[in-house]
DRENVOVO-999210 format. One line per field, with one value per residue (C-alpha): residue number from 1; x, y, z. Coordinates in Angstrom, 3 decimals. Layout:
REM DRENVOVO-999210
resi <- (NUM, ...)
u <- (X, ...)
v <- (Y, ...)
w <- (Z, ...)
//
This chain:
REM DRENVOVO-999210
resi <- (1, 2, 3, 4, 5, 6, 7, 8, 9, 10, 11, 12, 13, 14, 15, 16, 17, 18, 19, 20, 21, 22, 23, 24, 25, 26, 27, 28, 29, 30, 31, 32, 33, 34, 35, 36, 37, 38, 39, 40, 41, 42, 43, 44, 45, 46, 47, 48, 49, 50, 51, 52, 53, 54, 55, 56, 57, 58, 59, 60, 61, 62, 63, 64, 65, 66, 67, 68, 69, 70, 71, 72, 73, 74, 75, 76, 77, 78, 79, 80, 81, 82, 83, 84, 85, 86, 87, 88, 89, 90, 91, 92, 93, 94, 95, 96, 97, 98, 99, 100, 101, 102, 103, 104, 105, 106, 107, 108, 109, 110, 111, 112, 113, 114, 115, 116, 117, 118, 119, 120, 121, 122, 123, 124, 125, 126, 127, 128, 129, 130, 131, 132, 133, 134, 135, 136, 137, 138, 139, 140, 141, 142, 143, 144, 145, 146, 147, 148, 149, 150, 151, 152, 153, 154, 155, 156, 157, 158, 159, 160, 161, 162, 163, 164, 165, 166, 167, 168, 169, 170, 171, 172, 173, 174, 175, 176, 177, 178, 179, 180, 181, 182, 183, 184, 185, 186, 187, 188, 189, 190, 191, 192, 193, 194, 195, 196, 197, 198, 199, 200, 201, 202, 203, 204, 205, 206, 207, 208, 209, 210, 211, 212, 213, 214, 215, 216, 217, 218, 219, 220, 221, 222, 223, 224, 225, 226, 227, 228, 229, 230, 231, 232, 233, 234, 235, 236, 237, 238, 239, 240, 241, 242, 243, 244, 245, 246, 247, 248, 249, 250, 251, 252, 253, 254, 255, 256, 257, 258, 259, 260, 261, 262, 263, 264, 265, 266, 267, 268, 269, 270, 271, 272, 273)
u <- (26.993, 29.476, 30.251, 29.483, 32.249, 29.943, 26.396, 23.973, 24.707, 28.340, 27.885, 25.135, 27.469, 30.592, 28.325, 26.957, 30.006, 32.406, 29.001, 28.717, 32.396, 31.950, 29.226, 31.598, 34.155, 32.358, 30.755, 34.246, 36.641, 36.811, 38.798, 37.537, 35.257, 31.951, 30.208, 33.533, 32.694, 35.435, 34.045, 37.395, 36.595, 33.146, 31.166, 35.457, 35.335, 36.267, 40.084, 42.785, 42.487, 38.675, 38.378, 34.760, 34.543, 33.016, 29.568, 28.150, 29.869, 33.451, 33.034, 34.747, 32.072, 33.148, 33.837, 29.660, 28.906, 30.781, 29.554, 25.351, 26.089, 26.845, 23.487, 21.151, 22.718, 22.439, 18.362, 17.884, 19.319, 17.520, 14.361, 14.425, 15.782, 12.415, 10.204, 10.992, 11.502, 7.720, 5.887, 6.737, 5.703, 1.815, 2.532, 2.769, 0.333, -2.374, -1.739, -1.051, -4.212, -7.005, -10.494, -11.302, -7.817, -6.828, -10.063, -9.011, -5.107, -5.596, -8.465, -5.873, -2.670, -5.236, -6.091, -2.355, -1.724, -3.954, -2.106, 1.206, 4.362, 6.110, 2.829, 2.011, 5.832, 5.290, 2.404, 3.859, 7.644, 5.441, 4.222, 7.635, 9.542, 11.812, 14.963, 17.226, 15.222, 11.857, 12.411, 13.530, 10.244, 8.280, 9.460, 9.458, 5.541, 5.643, 7.124, 5.637, 2.036, 4.397, 5.784, 2.770, 1.100, 3.919, 4.572, 0.520, 0.826, 3.919, 2.360, -0.712, 0.518, 2.666, 0.528, -1.187, 2.157, 3.280, 5.377, 3.776, 1.244, 4.292, 5.549, 1.916, 1.500, 4.478, 3.089, 5.397, 2.662, 2.140, 4.235, 7.171, 5.907, 5.698, 9.047, 10.813, 9.322, 7.185, 9.548, 12.427, 11.150, 9.945, 13.344, 13.293, 10.484, 11.517, 14.824, 13.858, 11.491, 13.844, 16.614, 13.939, 12.602, 15.878, 16.383, 12.347, 13.574, 16.987, 14.942, 12.197, 14.529, 16.583, 12.649, 11.808, 14.808, 14.935, 11.666, 13.166, 11.497, 14.255, 18.041, 17.978, 21.075, 23.714, 24.287, 25.144, 21.843, 21.839, 18.599, 19.249, 22.708, 20.260, 18.153, 20.487, 22.105, 19.395, 20.101, 23.459, 22.211, 23.789, 26.508, 28.339, 26.214, 28.577, 26.284, 23.791, 25.042, 26.883, 24.444, 21.959, 24.143, 24.779, 21.425, 21.069, 24.503, 23.100, 19.555, 20.711, 23.072, 20.166, 18.263, 20.631, 21.609, 17.916, 17.169, 20.260, 18.385, 15.639, 17.007, 19.024, 15.775, 13.287, 13.324, 10.957, 13.436, 16.428, 17.526, 15.297, 18.049)
v <- (-39.601, -41.173, -39.008, -39.568, -39.464, -40.160, -38.739, -40.394, -37.420, -38.425, -42.134, -41.669, -38.797, -41.024, -44.481, -42.475, -40.688, -43.889, -45.250, -42.399, -42.755, -46.822, -46.381, -43.099, -45.536, -48.572, -46.117, -45.948, -48.818, -51.820, -54.839, -56.849, -56.597, -56.777, -59.027, -61.061, -64.852, -67.139, -71.062, -71.877, -69.185, -70.268, -70.082, -69.359, -68.165, -64.761, -64.447, -64.064, -62.568, -62.581, -60.150, -60.529, -64.996, -65.443, -65.804, -68.638, -67.905, -66.997, -63.496, -61.028, -60.271, -56.938, -55.634, -56.508, -54.736, -51.638, -51.575, -52.440, -49.509, -47.100, -48.209, -48.687, -44.398, -43.286, -44.294, -43.021, -39.718, -39.898, -40.552, -37.879, -35.474, -35.522, -36.481, -33.758, -30.863, -33.009, -32.564, -29.318, -27.873, -29.592, -28.778, -24.677, -24.584, -26.315, -24.664, -21.022, -21.404, -22.790, -23.803, -25.616, -26.368, -27.625, -29.693, -31.462, -32.061, -33.152, -35.270, -36.669, -36.899, -38.421, -41.180, -42.240, -42.000, -44.321, -47.303, -48.230, -46.634, -50.502, -51.820, -48.953, -48.887, -53.004, -51.585, -48.636, -51.076, -53.944, -51.508, -49.859, -53.100, -53.677, -51.094, -48.381, -45.138, -47.003, -48.469, -43.943, -43.018, -45.505, -45.525, -40.840, -41.044, -43.264, -41.196, -37.596, -37.671, -37.747, -34.805, -32.964, -33.262, -32.425, -29.255, -27.654, -28.078, -26.081, -23.327, -23.219, -21.618, -19.312, -17.673, -15.272, -14.589, -10.265, -11.347, -12.401, -9.626, -7.097, -9.390, -8.672, -5.631, -4.721, -6.026, -9.131, -12.227, -15.412, -17.127, -14.978, -15.029, -18.626, -19.401, -16.250, -16.092, -18.981, -21.848, -21.070, -21.510, -25.291, -26.159, -27.924, -30.476, -30.936, -31.406, -34.001, -35.385, -36.004, -37.731, -40.244, -40.496, -41.380, -44.617, -45.489, -45.590, -47.235, -50.415, -50.132, -50.529, -53.382, -55.048, -54.886, -56.274, -59.317, -59.492, -59.345, -56.367, -53.767, -53.630, -56.481, -59.078, -59.056, -56.006, -56.281, -54.342, -55.368, -56.481, -58.629, -60.148, -61.554, -63.138, -65.362, -66.291, -67.700, -71.470, -70.523, -69.598, -72.650, -73.862, -69.647, -67.603, -64.833, -63.970, -63.218, -62.320, -59.547, -57.357, -57.824, -56.001, -53.209, -52.755, -52.497, -49.978, -47.922, -47.869, -47.599, -44.748, -42.609, -42.644, -41.305, -39.167, -37.761, -37.685, -35.520, -32.410, -32.849, -32.136, -29.496, -27.796, -28.345, -25.767, -27.874, -30.887, -28.614, -29.079, -32.860, -34.845)
w <- (66.543, 64.148, 61.149, 57.547, 55.082, 52.131, 51.270, 48.842, 46.988, 46.670, 46.326, 43.546, 41.657, 41.475, 40.463, 37.989, 37.083, 36.437, 34.613, 31.924, 31.751, 30.685, 28.360, 27.015, 26.505, 25.071, 22.376, 21.168, 21.754, 23.368, 24.991, 22.361, 18.853, 21.150, 17.482, 17.079, 17.329, 18.826, 18.689, 21.034, 23.485, 24.015, 27.645, 29.043, 32.421, 34.286, 33.749, 32.580, 28.794, 29.029, 32.043, 32.309, 30.707, 27.238, 25.972, 23.990, 21.270, 22.711, 22.527, 24.845, 27.579, 29.430, 25.411, 25.152, 28.085, 27.826, 24.146, 26.101, 28.368, 25.603, 23.390, 27.234, 27.971, 24.389, 24.309, 27.672, 26.816, 23.378, 25.287, 27.941, 25.783, 23.126, 26.215, 28.574, 25.100, 23.508, 27.259, 28.288, 25.333, 25.520, 29.145, 28.251, 26.134, 28.720, 31.678, 30.077, 27.746, 29.693, 28.481, 26.388, 24.708, 28.135, 28.244, 25.025, 26.087, 29.224, 28.192, 25.492, 28.262, 31.237, 28.484, 27.327, 31.072, 32.403, 30.004, 31.912, 30.044, 29.005, 28.113, 25.788, 24.519, 23.601, 21.663, 20.024, 19.328, 17.644, 14.610, 14.283, 15.194, 17.337, 16.980, 18.317, 16.911, 17.551, 21.045, 21.484, 19.744, 21.969, 25.037, 23.866, 23.395, 26.655, 29.531, 28.148, 29.255, 33.013, 31.983, 30.767, 33.589, 35.866, 33.775, 33.445, 37.416, 37.456, 34.781, 36.147, 39.753, 38.184, 34.971, 38.400, 39.399, 39.063, 36.910, 34.555, 34.424, 34.054, 30.696, 29.786, 30.874, 28.723, 26.108, 25.610, 23.933, 25.120, 23.509, 24.717, 28.201, 28.600, 26.904, 28.324, 31.848, 32.573, 31.646, 33.142, 36.841, 35.950, 35.757, 39.686, 39.169, 35.166, 36.591, 39.116, 36.902, 33.891, 36.423, 37.636, 33.766, 32.939, 35.254, 33.929, 30.819, 31.470, 32.939, 30.518, 27.518, 28.909, 29.554, 25.971, 24.913, 27.113, 26.020, 22.465, 21.678, 22.224, 19.782, 17.730, 17.994, 18.080, 18.650, 23.080, 24.842, 28.633, 28.091, 25.162, 27.308, 30.232, 27.604, 25.764, 29.614, 30.454, 28.550, 30.497, 34.061, 35.691, 33.593, 33.021, 36.536, 34.845, 31.738, 33.997, 36.838, 35.088, 33.226, 36.680, 38.020, 35.537, 35.447, 39.356, 39.381, 37.115, 39.021, 42.410, 40.763, 39.569, 42.206, 44.415, 42.498, 41.321, 45.855, 45.725, 42.550, 45.054, 47.905, 45.931, 43.842, 46.004, 49.444, 51.564, 51.649, 53.108, 56.249, 56.588, 56.835)
//
């Protein structure tokens, strides 16, 4: 049997770390100004001073990819953070309180889940308008119901455990018991979900930007770079190849890292590979 020198977790972790470094670098420094228009160098092929070429306005493609990575990772991080915080709070309340509280919350939550996340985000963005924080709000509301369902299921399996009863006997309030004893025991499923959600948000943000409902130009994102490259796909195919490759590599890295997190935190997955 051939020895495996690199596991999926190692490959995913290294690739994701590289992309995160690129996103941080793009937030503080780029080789050229990603918004600077320079028509004499428009559609310059990769090589020379412009390693990845230039776009139809003469803007450096590498600089725009780095800046777009910073924007995409910032939107994904904020969306996942707020969706997890909001979803955990609502899921804890529904799973711990049960009764009419649980029924009302889950009726509304299931109604939200009936809408595809991207379709719901599209509807919300038509109201709040296409901008960076509007995307965060729309995607947060679109993905929060998934967090609520996962957290509620975990809480309902934990609320009758001995340590919860012990906390009640000691006179602790339900609020203290939920956040001090129940929530820490939900970290494993929340971590797996958050990792997967990060990839969903990256893809959704790129799709929204491609449709013109994301971060408005001239600010670069991978999605609107793909949209701008459509008229030049035969003349300068690299304009669509590089943003598409960035999205594909990011999703691959997140999926590999997510599998590693699941295998690490879920005891049922240990020893199966």
